[in-house]
SETI-808810 format. One record per residue: residue number from 1; residue in one letter; x, y, z of N, C-alpha, C, O in turn. Coordinates in steps of 0.1 Angstrom, whole numbers, padded with zeros to 4 digits. Example, Ala and Ser with C-alpha at 12.3 -4.5 7.8 and 13.67 -1.06 7.14 Angstrom:
+-----+---------+-------+-------+-------+-------+-------+-------+-------+-------+-------+-------+-------+-------+
! num ! residuo !    nX !    nY !    nZ !   caX !   caY !   caZ !    cX !    cY !    cZ !    oX !    oY !    oZ !
+-----+---------+-------+-------+-------+-------+-------+-------+-------+-------+-------+-------+-------+-------+
!   1 !       A !  0132 ! -0057 !  0078 !  0123 ! -0045 !  0078 !  0132 ! -0033 !  0078 !  0142 ! -0033 !  0085 !
!   2 !       S !  0128 ! -0022 !  0071 !  0137 ! -0011 !  0071 !  0129 !  0000 !  0079 !  0134 !  0011 !  0080 !
+-----+---------+-------+-------+-------+-------+-------+-------+-------+-------+-------+-------+-------+-------+
END
This chain:
+-----+---------+-------+-------+-------+-------+-------+-------+-------+-------+-------+-------+-------+-------+
! num ! residuo !    nX !    nY !    nZ !   caX !   caY !   caZ !    cX !    cY !    cZ !    oX !    oY !    oZ !
+-----+---------+-------+-------+-------+-------+-------+-------+-------+-------+-------+-------+-------+-------+
!   1 !       M ! -0251 ! -0103 !  0050 ! -0249 ! -0099 !  0033 ! -0266 ! -0101 !  0031 ! -0273 ! -0109 !  0037 !
!   2 !       V ! -0271 ! -0090 !  0022 ! -0283 ! -0089 !  0015 ! -0287 ! -0099 !  0004 ! -0280 ! -0098 ! -0006 !
!   3 !       T ! -0298 ! -0110 !  0004 ! -0299 ! -0114 ! -0008 ! -0312 ! -0115 ! -0012 ! -0322 ! -0120 ! -0006 !
!   4 !       V ! -0312 ! -0110 ! -0026 ! -0323 ! -0107 ! -0032 ! -0330 ! -0118 ! -0039 ! -0322 ! -0123 ! -0047 !
!   5 !       K ! -0343 ! -0124 ! -0040 ! -0345 ! -0136 ! -0043 ! -0356 ! -0132 ! -0056 ! -0358 ! -0139 ! -0065 !
!   6 !       S ! -0362 ! -0120 ! -0053 ! -0372 ! -0120 ! -0064 ! -0365 ! -0123 ! -0080 ! -0353 ! -0124 ! -0080 !
!   7 !       G ! -0372 ! -0123 ! -0091 ! -0363 ! -0128 ! -0103 ! -0366 ! -0112 ! -0110 ! -0366 ! -0111 ! -0122 !
!   8 !       D ! -0367 ! -0105 ! -0106 ! -0374 ! -0090 ! -0111 ! -0364 ! -0081 ! -0109 ! -0363 ! -0071 ! -0116 !
!   9 !       T ! -0353 ! -0082 ! -0097 ! -0343 ! -0072 ! -0088 ! -0331 ! -0078 ! -0089 ! -0329 ! -0090 ! -0088 !
!  10 !       H ! -0320 ! -0067 ! -0093 ! -0305 ! -0072 ! -0092 ! -0300 ! -0061 ! -0079 ! -0301 ! -0049 ! -0079 !
!  11 !       L ! -0295 ! -0070 ! -0071 ! -0287 ! -0065 ! -0058 ! -0274 ! -0060 ! -0062 ! -0267 ! -0070 ! -0064 !
!  12 !       L ! -0267 ! -0049 ! -0064 ! -0253 ! -0052 ! -0069 ! -0243 ! -0049 ! -0059 ! -0244 ! -0041 ! -0050 !
!  13 !       F ! -0234 ! -0058 ! -0062 ! -0222 ! -0061 ! -0054 ! -0226 ! -0074 ! -0042 ! -0223 ! -0069 ! -0031 !
!  14 !       Q ! -0229 ! -0082 ! -0041 ! -0234 ! -0093 ! -0037 ! -0223 ! -0101 ! -0035 ! -0225 ! -0113 ! -0031 !
!  15 !       N ! -0207 ! -0096 ! -0037 ! -0197 ! -0102 ! -0038 ! -0192 ! -0102 ! -0026 ! -0189 ! -0091 ! -0022 !
!  16 !       P ! -0191 ! -0113 ! -0016 ! -0190 ! -0116 ! -0001 ! -0171 ! -0115 ! -0004 ! -0167 ! -0115 !  0007 !
!  17 !       A ! -0164 ! -0114 ! -0011 ! -0152 ! -0111 ! -0011 ! -0145 ! -0097 ! -0013 ! -0133 ! -0096 ! -0015 !
!  18 !       I ! -0155 ! -0084 ! -0013 ! -0151 ! -0072 ! -0015 ! -0149 ! -0070 !  0001 ! -0153 ! -0075 !  0011 !
!  19 !       K ! -0142 ! -0062 ! -0001 ! -0135 ! -0054 !  0013 ! -0138 ! -0040 !  0017 ! -0132 ! -0031 !  0013 !
!  20 !       W ! -0151 ! -0038 !  0027 ! -0161 ! -0026 !  0025 ! -0154 ! -0016 !  0033 ! -0157 ! -0004 !  0032 !
!  21 !       V ! -0142 ! -0021 !  0046 ! -0138 ! -0011 !  0057 ! -0123 ! -0012 !  0056 ! -0116 ! -0021 !  0060 !
!  22 !       W ! -0119 ! -0002 !  0051 ! -0100 !  0003 !  0056 ! -0098 !  0011 !  0064 ! -0103 !  0022 !  0064 !
!  23 !       T ! -0088 !  0007 !  0072 ! -0084 !  0015 !  0085 ! -0073 !  0030 !  0077 ! -0068 !  0032 !  0065 !
!  24 !       P ! -0074 !  0037 !  0087 ! -0066 !  0051 !  0082 ! -0055 !  0047 !  0077 ! -0053 !  0053 !  0067 !
!  25 !       R ! -0044 !  0038 !  0082 ! -0031 !  0035 !  0080 ! -0033 !  0028 !  0064 ! -0026 !  0032 !  0055 !
!  26 !       E ! -0043 !  0016 !  0063 ! -0044 !  0014 !  0048 ! -0046 !  0024 !  0039 ! -0039 !  0026 !  0030 !
!  27 !       L ! -0057 !  0031 !  0042 ! -0060 !  0045 !  0033 ! -0047 !  0053 !  0029 ! -0042 !  0054 !  0017 !
!  28 !       E ! -0039 !  0059 !  0045 ! -0030 !  0064 !  0036 ! -0019 !  0054 !  0030 ! -0011 !  0062 !  0024 !
!  29 !       R ! -0014 !  0043 !  0030 ! -0006 !  0031 !  0020 ! -0012 !  0030 !  0009 ! -0004 !  0026 !  0001 !
!  30 !       F ! -0024 !  0033 !  0003 ! -0031 !  0033 ! -0009 ! -0031 !  0042 ! -0018 ! -0030 !  0042 ! -0030 !
!  31 !       R ! -0032 !  0053 ! -0008 ! -0033 !  0068 ! -0013 ! -0020 !  0074 ! -0021 ! -0019 !  0081 ! -0031 !
!  32 !       K ! -0006 !  0068 ! -0010 !  0007 !  0067 ! -0017 !  0008 !  0056 ! -0030 !  0013 !  0059 ! -0041 !
!  33 !       M !  0003 !  0045 ! -0028 !  0006 !  0040 ! -0038 !  0003 !  0046 ! -0052 !  0010 !  0047 ! -0062 !
!  34 !       W ! -0013 !  0050 ! -0049 ! -0016 !  0061 ! -0061 ! -0009 !  0073 ! -0066 ! -0007 !  0077 ! -0078 !
!  35 !       E ! -0004 !  0078 ! -0055 ! -0001 !  0090 ! -0059 !  0014 !  0088 ! -0067 !  0021 !  0096 ! -0074 !
!  36 !       D !  0018 !  0071 ! -0063 !  0035 !  0067 ! -0066 !  0033 !  0061 ! -0082 !  0042 !  0058 ! -0089 !
!  37 !       G !  0019 !  0061 ! -0086 !  0018 !  0057 ! -0098 !  0017 !  0039 ! -0102 !  0020 !  0033 ! -0113 !
!  38 !       A !  0012 !  0032 ! -0088 !  0009 !  0020 ! -0088 !  0001 !  0016 ! -0102 !  0001 !  0025 ! -0110 !
!  39 !       D ! -0005 !  0006 ! -0105 ! -0013 !  0000 ! -0113 ! -0024 ! -0007 ! -0105 ! -0021 ! -0012 ! -0094 !
!  40 !       I ! -0033 ! -0007 ! -0109 ! -0045 ! -0020 ! -0098 ! -0041 ! -0029 ! -0094 ! -0042 ! -0031 ! -0082 !
!  41 !       L ! -0036 ! -0039 ! -0103 ! -0033 ! -0050 ! -0100 ! -0021 ! -0050 ! -0091 ! -0021 ! -0058 ! -0082 !
!  42 !       K ! -0012 ! -0043 ! -0093 ! -0003 ! -0039 ! -0080 ! -0009 ! -0037 ! -0065 ! -0005 ! -0044 ! -0055 !
!  43 !       I ! -0018 ! -0028 ! -0064 ! -0024 ! -0023 ! -0054 ! -0035 ! -0036 ! -0047 ! -0038 ! -0035 ! -0035 !
!  44 !       A ! -0039 ! -0045 ! -0055 ! -0051 ! -0053 ! -0049 ! -0042 ! -0065 ! -0051 ! -0048 ! -0076 ! -0050 !
!  45 !       K ! -0032 ! -0065 ! -0053 ! -0021 ! -0078 ! -0047 ! -0016 ! -0071 ! -0035 ! -0019 ! -0079 ! -0026 !
!  46 !       R ! -0010 ! -0059 ! -0029 ! -0003 ! -0058 ! -0023 ! -0015 ! -0057 ! -0008 ! -0013 ! -0061 !  0003 !
!  47 !       F ! -0025 ! -0052 ! -0011 ! -0040 ! -0053 !  0002 ! -0045 ! -0066 ! -0001 ! -0055 ! -0068 !  0004 !
!  48 !       K ! -0041 ! -0075 ! -0008 ! -0048 ! -0090 ! -0011 ! -0062 ! -0089 ! -0014 ! -0070 ! -0097 ! -0009 !
!  49 !       V ! -0066 ! -0081 ! -0019 ! -0080 ! -0081 ! -0025 ! -0079 ! -0083 ! -0041 ! -0070 ! -0085 ! -0048 !
!  50 !       G ! -0095 ! -0080 ! -0044 ! -0095 ! -0085 ! -0055 ! -0093 ! -0067 ! -0064 ! -0093 ! -0057 ! -0058 !
!  51 !       Q ! -0093 ! -0068 ! -0076 ! -0093 ! -0058 ! -0085 ! -0107 ! -0049 ! -0084 ! -0107 ! -0037 ! -0086 !
!  52 !       L ! -0116 ! -0057 ! -0081 ! -0133 ! -0051 ! -0080 ! -0131 ! -0041 ! -0069 ! -0133 ! -0029 ! -0071 !
!  53 !       T ! -0127 ! -0046 ! -0057 ! -0123 ! -0037 ! -0044 ! -0113 ! -0027 ! -0043 ! -0115 ! -0017 ! -0037 !
!  54 !       I ! -0101 ! -0030 ! -0053 ! -0098 ! -0014 ! -0054 ! -0104 ! -0007 ! -0064 ! -0102 !  0005 ! -0064 !
!  55 !       A ! -0112 ! -0012 ! -0075 ! -0117 ! -0001 ! -0084 ! -0128 !  0007 ! -0076 ! -0130 !  0019 ! -0080 !
!  56 !       L ! -0135 !  0001 ! -0066 ! -0147 !  0005 ! -0061 ! -0135 !  0018 ! -0047 ! -0138 !  0030 ! -0046 !
!  57 !       L ! -0127 !  0013 ! -0041 ! -0119 !  0025 ! -0034 ! -0115 !  0033 ! -0044 ! -0125 !  0040 ! -0045 !
!  58 !       I ! -0110 !  0035 ! -0050 ! -0105 !  0040 ! -0064 ! -0118 !  0057 ! -0065 ! -0115 !  0068 ! -0067 !
!  59 !       M ! -0130 !  0052 ! -0064 ! -0140 !  0059 ! -0070 ! -0146 !  0064 ! -0058 ! -0150 !  0075 ! -0058 !
!  60 !       D ! -0146 !  0053 ! -0047 ! -0149 !  0063 ! -0031 ! -0140 !  0080 ! -0026 ! -0144 !  0091 ! -0022 !
!  61 !       Q ! -0126 !  0073 ! -0031 ! -0118 !  0083 ! -0026 ! -0111 !  0093 ! -0038 ! -0102 !  0101 ! -0037 !
!  62 !       A ! -0118 !  0091 ! -0046 ! -0113 !  0103 ! -0061 ! -0129 !  0113 ! -0056 ! -0129 !  0125 ! -0058 !
!  63 !       D ! -0142 !  0106 ! -0050 ! -0153 !  0113 ! -0049 ! -0152 !  0121 ! -0039 ! -0159 !  0131 ! -0036 !
!  64 !       L ! -0140 !  0114 ! -0031 ! -0141 !  0126 ! -0015 ! -0130 !  0133 ! -0016 ! -0124 !  0138 ! -0007 !
!  65 !       G ! -0126 !  0133 ! -0029 ! -0115 !  0147 ! -0032 ! -0104 !  0141 ! -0026 ! -0095 !  0149 ! -0025 !
!  66 !       E ! -0099 !  0126 ! -0021 ! -0086 !  0123 ! -0018 ! -0078 !  0117 ! -0027 ! -0067 !  0117 ! -0022 !
!  67 !       I ! -0078 !  0113 ! -0036 ! -0074 !  0116 ! -0050 ! -0074 !  0118 ! -0060 ! -0083 !  0113 ! -0066 !
!  68 !       K ! -0063 !  0124 ! -0067 ! -0069 !  0130 ! -0079 ! -0065 !  0123 ! -0092 ! -0056 !  0115 ! -0089 !
!  69 !       Q ! -0069 !  0122 ! -0107 ! -0072 !  0113 ! -0117 ! -0055 !  0115 ! -0121 ! -0047 !  0124 ! -0117 !
!  70 !       R ! -0053 !  0106 ! -0126 ! -0040 !  0102 ! -0131 ! -0040 !  0096 ! -0147 ! -0046 !  0086 ! -0151 !
!  71 !       Q ! -0030 !  0106 ! -0154 ! -0031 !  0104 ! -0170 ! -0034 !  0089 ! -0172 ! -0045 !  0088 ! -0178 !
!  72 !       H ! -0027 !  0076 ! -0169 ! -0031 !  0065 ! -0174 ! -0039 !  0059 ! -0161 ! -0039 !  0046 ! -0159 !
!  73 !       G ! -0046 !  0067 ! -0155 ! -0058 !  0060 ! -0146 ! -0055 !  0048 ! -0139 ! -0046 !  0049 ! -0130 !
!  74 !       L ! -0059 !  0037 ! -0141 ! -0060 !  0026 ! -0132 ! -0047 !  0016 ! -0135 ! -0042 !  0007 ! -0128 !
!  75 !       Y ! -0042 !  0022 ! -0149 ! -0032 !  0013 ! -0153 ! -0017 !  0021 ! -0149 ! -0005 !  0018 ! -0153 !
!  76 !       G ! -0020 !  0032 ! -0140 ! -0008 !  0040 ! -0133 !  0006 !  0043 ! -0145 !  0004 !  0046 ! -0156 !
!  77 !       K !  0016 !  0042 ! -0139 !  0028 !  0049 ! -0147 !  0032 !  0035 ! -0156 !  0041 !  0035 ! -0164 !
+-----+---------+-------+-------+-------+-------+-------+-------+-------+-------+-------+-------+-------+-------+
END
């Protein structure tokens, strides 16, 4: 973890609870839950991570074209 000590800068996402590494199997499960309309809280509970981790994963997977935008976004069906 990188820590910035200067009062003039801010390093984003220093939260040690963020899960940065995902296995192919976890990604498959995440994508299935997303396609099935699961909300962000349900997905976070399933993977035992915080909602911030899932929000970052959603942005990552959308940017890569692995998931599509949903009518109700993070809130699912």
